[in-house]
N, C-alpha and C positions, 0 to 999 in steps of 0.2 A: 482505435479508442480515442486517439488525439483528435481526429477529425470530428468525432461525435461530441467531444467536450468543447471544441472551439466555440460553437455558438453560445455556450453557457458562460464563457469567459474564464474557464478553468483550464489549467494544464495538468499533466499527470501527477506532479508532486502535490499540488493542492488537492486533487481528487483523492489521492492516497490518504492524506491527512483527514479530509472530511469523512472518508469511509471508516477510518480508524476511530473517529469520534462519533460516528453515526448512532450507535446504540446507547452509549452512556453519556455522551456529550462532554465528558471530562476525562483527561488522561495526562500523565506527565510527558514532558518532551521526550525523555528517554524511552518511555513505553511506546510512544508513537513511532520513534525511530526504530525500535526493535520490531514493531508490528509491520512497518513498511519496508524493513530491511534497508535502512538508510543510515549513513553515518551521522552521529549526533551533531557535529558542527554544521553539516549541510541541512539537517532537519531544523536546527535552530534558526538558520537563515530563512528557510521556507516559511516557518511559523511567524517570524518577524514580518515578512512581506504580507502574509495573510492577516496579521493584526492591523497593518496599515490599511488593508482592503476592507476591514470591518468584519471579517469572517470568523475570527477567533479573538479571545482575550487571553493574556498570560497573567497568572497571579501565583503567589506562593501557596503551596498546599498547607491548609490549616494545621494538619497534624505534624508536618515536617516542613518548616519554612525554607529549608535549603533546596527543597524540591519544587521546581517550577511546573505548575500544571497549566494545561491549555483547555480553555472552555469554549465550546461552540456557541457563537452568538445566534440570535434569531436569523440574521442575515445569512450566516453560515449554514444554518439548517435549511433555509430556503434554497440556497445555491446547491447544497448537497442533494436535496430532494429532486431538484430539476435535473441535475447531472445523473442521478440514479435512474430517473425515468428515461432519459436519453440512452443510458448504458443498457437498460433492460432489453431494449430492442436488439442490441448487439448480442447479448447473452442468449436471447431466444433464438437468434439465427445460429449462433455457435453450437448450441446444444439441441438443435432441432433433431427429432427422431430418437433422442436418448431418453431412457427412463431414469427414475431416481436412483436405482441401484447402480446403473452404469455411471452416472454422474458422481455418486459417492465413491465408486471404485477409482475413477479418474482423479478425484480430489485426493484420495489416499495415496495414489501413486505419485502425484505431484508433490505432496507433502514429504514423501520419502526422498524424492529428488532434491528438494530444498534442504532437508536435513543432511543429506549426503554432502551437499555443496557447502554447508556451513561448518562442517567438521574438518578435522585434519584429513589429508589425502592418505588413504590406506597404502601400505607398502606394495600390495599387489597391483595397484594402479600406477604407483610411481615407477615400478620396474618395467612397465610396458614401453616398448619403443614407439617413437613418434612415427606415424606413417609418412612416407615420402610420396610426393606427387611426381608422376612421370609425364612425359610429353606425348605418350601414346594415345 
């Protein structure tokens, strides 16, 4: 994915932000951080760099001035659209030969894995011994 994004001038963190803003064009910094599974301080730095690049603007949310929201600029929309077109080719390759039901099933499984990893480690997993590697 990084190779595909390189000609667009985007890196993976910027790509994630643009995709988080793709539909609604506005979200809070914390909403973007949660959506992209990134720590808030790291996301704040990414968004600050994107603002310098002219891809987004930060402004207080009208209903809650303590909440900083990120707005996709026209330049950000163009960059996101270009990156999306580039990434679509990779997605077509990755999902070749799969029907919609299979892709939905895969997404559901991946969602469960992500949910499992975001919660506490169950006791049944903590009690497993760590496998050792042998020289055989």
